[in-house]
C-alpha positions in Angstrom: -13.8 -10.4 -5.1 -13.5 -13.7 -3.7 -11.0 -16.4 -4.8 -12.0 -19.3 -5.6 -11.1 -22.8 -4.4 -8.7 -25.1 -6.7 -10.6 -28.2 -7.8 -8.1 -31.7 -7.8 -9.1 -34.5 -9.9 -7.8 -37.2 -8.2 -7.7 -40.5 -9.4 -7.5 -43.1 -6.8 -6.5 -46.7 -8.6 -8.4 -49.7 -9.6 -8.8 -50.5 -5.2 -6.0 -51.3 -3.3 -5.4 -48.4 -1.0 -1.5 -49.1 -1.5 -2.2 -48.3 -5.0 -2.2 -44.4 -4.4 0.1 -42.0 -5.2 2.1 -39.8 -2.7 0.8 -37.2 -4.4 -3.0 -38.1 -4.4 -2.5 -39.0 -0.6 -1.1 -35.5 0.3 -3.8 -33.7 -1.7 -6.3 -35.4 -0.1 -4.5 -34.3 3.2 -4.6 -30.8 2.4 -8.3 -30.2 0.7 -11.2 -28.9 2.6 -13.8 -30.9 0.5 -13.6 -34.7 -1.1 -16.5 -35.0 -3.8 -17.1 -38.7 -4.6 -19.4 -39.8 -6.8 -21.7 -42.7 -6.7 -24.9 -44.2 -7.7 -28.0 -42.7 -6.5 -29.2 -46.6 -5.6 -26.5 -46.7 -3.3 -25.8 -45.1 0.1 -21.3 -45.7 -0.4 -18.8 -44.8 -3.1 -16.1 -47.2 -4.0 -13.9 -44.5 -4.2 -14.7 -43.1 -1.3 -13.8 -46.8 0.3 -10.1 -46.7 -1.0 -9.1 -43.4 0.0 -10.6 -43.7 3.7 -7.1 -45.2 5.3 -5.8 -41.8 3.5 -8.4 -39.1 4.8 -7.6 -37.2 7.7 -10.8 -36.9 10.4 -11.5 -33.7 9.5 -11.6 -33.9 6.1 -15.5 -32.9 4.7 -16.7 -35.9 2.5 -19.8 -35.1 0.0 -21.4 -38.1 -1.7 -22.8 -37.0 -5.4 -25.6 -38.8 -6.4 -25.4 -40.2 -10.2 -28.4 -42.1 -11.6 -27.2 -45.6 -13.8 -30.0 -44.3 -16.6 -29.4 -43.5 -20.4 -32.5 -41.2 -19.8 -30.8 -37.5 -20.9 -33.7 -35.6 -18.8 -32.3 -37.8 -15.8 -28.5 -37.3 -16.4 -28.7 -33.7 -17.2 -30.5 -33.0 -14.1 -28.1 -34.9 -11.9 -24.8 -33.4 -13.8 -26.0 -29.7 -13.0 -27.7 -30.3 -9.8 -23.8 -32.1 -8.6 -21.8 -29.5 -10.6 -24.0 -26.4 -8.5 -23.2 -28.1 -4.9 -19.5 -28.6 -6.1 -19.2 -24.6 -7.6 -20.7 -23.6 -4.3 -18.1 -24.9 -2.5 -15.3 -23.9 -4.6 -16.8 -20.8 -5.1 -16.6 -20.3 -1.3 -12.6 -20.0 -1.2 -12.7 -23.8 -0.5 -10.2 -26.2 -2.4 -11.9 -29.6 -3.4 -10.7 -32.8 -4.4 -13.0 -35.2 -6.8 -12.1 -38.9 -6.4 -12.4 -41.0 -8.8 -11.7 -45.0 -10.0 -8.6 -45.8 -12.2 -7.8 -42.8 -13.8 -9.5 -39.1 -13.7 -9.4 -39.4 -17.9 -10.1 -42.7 -18.6 -13.8 -43.8 -18.4 -14.3 -41.2 -15.8 -17.0 -39.4 -14.5 -14.7 -36.6 -13.5 -14.8 -36.1 -17.4 -18.3 -35.3 -17.6 -18.2 -32.9 -14.4 -15.3 -30.8 -15.5 -16.9 -29.1 -18.7 -20.0 -28.3 -16.9 -18.1 -26.8 -13.9 -15.6 -25.2 -15.9 -18.7 -23.5 -17.7 -20.1 -22.3 -14.0 -16.7 -21.1 -12.9 -14.6 -20.3 -15.9 -11.2 -18.9 -13.5 -11.4 -22.5 -11.4 -8.2 -23.4 -11.3 -7.7 -27.3 -12.5 -5.1 -29.8 -11.7 -5.3 -33.4 -12.5 -3.5 -36.0 -10.8 -3.2 -39.4 -12.3 -3.9 -42.8 -11.5 -3.6 -46.3 -11.7 -6.0 -48.4 -13.6 -7.6 -51.4 -13.2 -6.0 -53.1 -16.3 -2.5 -51.8 -15.3 -3.2 -53.8 -12.1 -4.4 -56.6 -13.8 -1.8 -57.2 -16.1 0.8 -56.9 -13.1 -1.3 -59.2 -11.3 -0.4 -61.9 -13.8 2.9 -60.9 -15.5 1.5 -59.9 -18.8 3.6 -57.2 -21.0 0.8 -55.0 -22.3 2.7 -53.9 -25.4 6.5 -53.6 -26.5 8.5 -52.6 -29.2 6.3 -51.9 -32.4 3.1 -52.9 -31.2 0.1 -51.4 -30.7 -2.5 -51.5 -27.3 -6.2 -51.1 -28.0 -8.2 -49.5 -25.0 -11.8 -50.1 -26.0 -15.5 -50.4 -23.8 -17.3 -53.1 -23.5 -20.1 -51.5 -24.0 -20.4 -51.5 -27.7 -23.7 -50.8 -29.7 -22.3 -50.2 -33.1 -19.5 -52.8 -34.1 -16.5 -50.5 -33.8 -15.2 -53.1 -30.6 -14.6 -55.9 -33.7 -13.4 -53.6 -36.3 -10.7 -52.3 -33.7 -10.1 -55.4 -32.2 -9.1 -56.8 -35.8 -6.4 -53.6 -36.1 -4.6 -54.1 -32.8 -2.0 -56.1 -31.5 -3.1 -56.5 -27.7 -6.2 -55.0 -26.0 -7.8 -54.0 -23.0 -11.7 -54.3 -22.9 -13.0 -52.2 -20.1 -16.7 -52.0 -18.4 -16.5 -56.1 -20.0 -19.4 -56.8 -17.6 -22.1 -55.1 -20.1 -23.5 -58.3 -22.3 -20.5 -60.4 -21.7 -21.9 -63.7 -24.0 -22.1 -61.6 -26.3 -18.7 -60.1 -26.0 -17.9 -63.3 -25.6 -19.2 -65.1 -28.5 -17.3 -61.5 -30.8 -13.9 -63.0 -29.4 -14.8 -67.1 -29.8 -15.5 -65.7 -33.5 -12.3 -63.7 -34.3 -9.9 -66.6 -32.6 -9.3 -64.7 -29.4 -10.5 -66.9 -26.8 -7.1 -68.4 -25.6 -5.5 -64.6 -26.0 -8.2 -63.2 -23.2 -8.1 -63.4 -19.6 -10.6 -62.4 -17.5 -10.5 -60.0 -14.2 -13.0 -58.8 -12.1 -12.8 -56.7 -9.1 -8.8 -56.3 -9.2 -7.4 -54.8 -5.9 -11.1 -55.5 -4.3 -12.5 -58.1 -2.0 -13.8 -61.1 -4.6 -10.7 -60.1 -7.0 -10.6 -63.2 -9.4 -8.7 -63.7 -12.5 -9.5 -66.2 -15.1 -7.0 -67.4 -17.8 -9.8 -69.5 -19.7 -12.5 -67.1 -21.1 -15.1 -69.8 -21.1 -14.7 -69.9 -17.5 -15.7 -66.5 -16.5 -19.2 -66.1 -15.1 -22.3 -65.4 -17.2 -22.9 -62.3 -15.5 -20.1 -60.4 -14.4 -19.8 -57.5 -11.5 -19.3 -54.2 -12.7 -15.8 -54.0 -12.0 -14.6 -56.4 -14.7 -12.8 -56.2 -17.9 -10.3 -58.6 -20.6 -6.9 -58.2 -21.3 -6.1 -59.4 -25.2 -2.6 -60.6 -26.0 -2.4 -62.1 -29.1 1.0 -64.2 -28.3 -1.0 -66.0 -25.7 -2.7 -67.5 -29.0 
């Protein structure tokens, strides 16, 4: 009976290759294969670009295309095809790393891949290595304390169709809104209605070329880049 390889879920941080953890860098030098997710419309992976300085020449990188769609059938077909490709490598006894922006367990493709892969290979050994998040990097850039003492911190998605975001913000001391690119004018209006405009810092492409951090929300672009977020700190009001 063949022995399965080990799957490593590696968070590679927000963008700066120097923010990769020592453990993640070590594992990248030891695995046989690195899986990098990317949009099916692109021929590159942002996560792969981040780890490039830490990748040994002999490493095999397999890019996994995922469509940017809400069509359940198209998404399911992509998940199945990509987990089948990963499963074939691991079933052959080869260790592999699945790299993901930020942290593997926070709004990550890894969270969708893992249950499908373990369903295929129930005995698969999985090791998850946390990564620095974009909002931690953004807060460090501006020197804002995210949360302290008895305060709470909301981590929410800007992709909100149900009104949950407004309810969450109403109950939170401070907040992080990831995926702020989606319907940004509507998000900005919401923050204005809640009196949070002055409390909000907008950040985009943190750790990448074109990084911008804006303290005045009204100066943020109407159509932000995909890698955009908002930090909300009520004591700034």
